C-alpha positions in Angstrom: -1.5 0.1 10.9 -4.7 0.2 12.8 -6.5 -3.1 13.3 -8.9 -3.8 10.5 -11.6 -6.4 11.0 -12.7 -9.2 8.6 -16.1 -7.6 8.4 -14.6 -4.2 7.5 -12.6 -5.8 4.7 -15.6 -7.8 3.4 -17.8 -4.7 3.5 -15.3 -2.7 1.5 -14.8 -5.5 -1.0 -18.5 -5.8 -1.7 -19.0 -2.0 -1.8 -16.4 -1.6 -4.5 -17.4 -4.8 -6.3 -20.9 -3.5 -6.7 -19.6 -0.3 -8.4 -18.2 -2.3 -11.3 -20.4 -5.4 -11.3 -17.9 -7.8 -9.9 -19.3 -11.2 -9.1 -18.7 -12.5 -5.6 -16.7 -15.5 -6.9 -14.3 -13.0 -8.6 -13.3 -11.6 -5.2 -10.7 -13.0 -2.9 -11.7 -14.9 0.3 -11.0 -13.2 3.6 -9.2 -15.3 6.2 -10.3 -18.5 4.4 -7.6 -19.8 2.2 -9.3 -22.2 -0.3 -6.1 -23.0 -2.2 -6.5 -23.7 -5.9 -4.9 -20.3 -6.7 -7.8 -18.3 -5.4 -6.6 -15.1 -3.8 -7.1 -14.7 -0.1 -6.7 -11.9 2.4 -5.0 -13.1 5.6 -4.0 -11.5 8.9 -0.7 -12.0 10.5 -0.4 -12.2 14.3 0.8 -8.6 14.4 -2.2 -7.4 12.4 -0.5 -7.1 9.0 -2.8 -7.8 6.1 -1.6 -10.0 3.2 -3.0 -10.5 -0.2 -1.9 -14.0 -1.1 -2.7 -17.2 -3.0 -1.8 -20.8 -2.7 -2.0 -23.7 -5.1 -1.7 -27.3 -4.0 -0.3 -26.0 -0.7 2.5 -23.9 -2.4 2.4 -20.2 -2.0 2.1 -18.4 -5.4 2.4 -14.9 -3.9 2.1 -13.0 -0.6 2.0 -9.2 -0.7 1.8 -7.2 2.5 -0.8 -4.3 2.5 0.1 -1.0 4.0 -3.5 -0.2 4.8 -7.1 -1.0 3.6 -6.8 1.3 0.6 -3.6 -0.3 -0.6 -5.2 -3.7 -0.1 -8.2 -2.8 -2.2 -6.0 -1.4 -4.9 -4.1 -4.8 -5.2 -7.3 -6.8 -5.1 -9.1 -4.7 -7.7 -6.1 -4.4 -10.0 -6.3 -8.1 -10.3 -10.1 -8.2 -10.4 -10.4 -5.5 -13.1 -7.7 -7.2 -15.1 -9.7 -10.5 -15.2 -12.8 -8.6 -16.0 -11.0 -6.7 -18.8 -9.7 -10.0 -20.2 -13.3 -11.3 -20.4 -14.5 -8.1 -22.0 -11.8 -8.3 -24.7 -12.4 -11.9 -25.4 -16.1 -11.2 -26.0 -15.4 -8.1 -28.1 -12.2 -9.1 -29.9 -11.1 -7.0 -32.9 -8.9 -9.3 -35.0 -7.2 -6.1 -36.6 -5.7 -4.8 -33.4 -3.4 -5.9 -30.5 -5.8 -7.5 -28.0 -4.2 -5.4 -25.2 -5.7 -2.2 -26.6 -9.1 -3.2 -25.4 -7.9 -5.0 -22.4 -5.8 -2.1 -21.0 -8.5 0.4 -21.9 -11.2 -1.5 -20.1 -9.1 -2.1 -17.0 -8.3 1.6 -16.6 -12.0 2.4 -17.2 -13.0 0.0 -14.4 -10.3 1.3 -12.1 -11.4 4.9 -12.7 -14.9 3.9 -11.7 -13.4 2.8 -8.4 -10.8 5.4 -7.8 -9.2 7.9 -10.1 -5.8 7.6 -8.4 -5.9 3.8 -8.9 -6.7 4.4 -12.6 -3.8 6.7 -13.0 -1.5 4.3 -11.2 -2.7 1.4 -13.4 -2.2 3.5 -16.5 1.4 4.3 -15.5 2.1 0.6 -15.1 0.6 -0.1 -18.5 2.6 2.7 -20.0 5.8 1.1 -18.6 4.8 -2.2 -20.1 4.2 -0.6 -23.5 7.6 1.1 -23.5 9.2 -2.4 -23.5 6.5 -4.2 -25.4 4.6 -1.7 -27.6 1.3 -2.5 -29.2 1.7 -4.5 -32.5 -1.5 -4.5 -34.5 0.2 -6.3 -37.4 0.6 -9.5 -35.4 -3.1 -10.1 -35.1 -4.0 -9.6 -38.8 
């Protein structure tokens, strides 16, 4: 992987965030682990990028990124999920499975960023729904 600088990552984060109205505090930090489960993008000594989070000094996750595009997919998959949760909460329909709006909004946001990312996200959602289908009866 070619070396990617902190400023390149921050620039791409902010460019994409602007497309979907993401607030700066919804983005991960870059090379500045703040703990408290806030995601951070870190660099290993060999230049590998990691999307990770720590809480109380314990690592919650650490995922290596293949390249900048893969890193941005991981970041914005999480970011759009959080945004979709907030959208669903504000627009809840008590007669339907809350995931209908949540998943739809997440895919919509991802499509604004990158159609391939939206397709990939939809495939992951479809896999989830095969094992845990929508159930509108539970909410009524």
